[in-house]
C-alpha positions, 0 to 999 in steps of 0.5 A, a space after each residue: 938350560 931349558 932354552 937358548 933364546 935369540 933376539 931377532 933384532 939384535 941377535 943377542 942370546 938369552 939363557 932361560 931356565 924354567 922351573 915349575 909354577 909349584 917350585 918354592 920361592 922361599 925357604 924357612 924363616 931366618 929371623 925377624 921377618 926375613 925369609 931365606 930363598 929356597 934351594 930351588 931358586 938359588 940353585 936355578 940362579 946358579 945354574 943359569 949363571 953356570 950355563 952363561 959362564 960355559 957359553 962365554 968360555 965356548 963362545 968362539 967355537 959356538 959362534 963359528 958354527 952360528 955366525 948370526 948370534 952374539 954372546 957378549 953378555 947373554 941375559 939370564 932369566 929364571 922363570 919359577 914359582 907362583 908369587 900370589 900363592 906363596 908370597 902371602 905376607 909382607 915379610 915374604 914379599 919383601 924377602 923375595 923382592 930384596 933377593 931378586 932386585 939385587 941380582 945384577 945378572 939374572 932376571 927372576 920372573 914368576 909364572 903369574 907375573 909372566 902371565 899378567 905381563 903377557 896379558 897386559 901387552 895383549 890388551 894394549 895391542 887389542 886396544 890399539 887394533 880396535 881404534 
């Protein structure tokens, strides 16, 4: 696990696994326009879930030492790859989206998506501040 985050309001935990912007999102073409997910992405998802499982198994011991944390169902986030560079066809975009939208316990975010989301939030607040 790269980071264990804590929401300052709810005090709930999040496990954050960070790969690089160069990490591949997709593997080989499977057939008929369907691409496999890369070993790196599937491994990162499994790693995050394994960390969560370990955290939940050790929850009582950890929370005794850190009473201001809650680990009822920690969020898992994988930050990986660069969508615009790699998802250069409709089939690749569809394969990636079908995979990540079906993950119920892990959010997969690419570096460029994170950048644009952050930029949009900052622009929104700058617009409010300017008024």
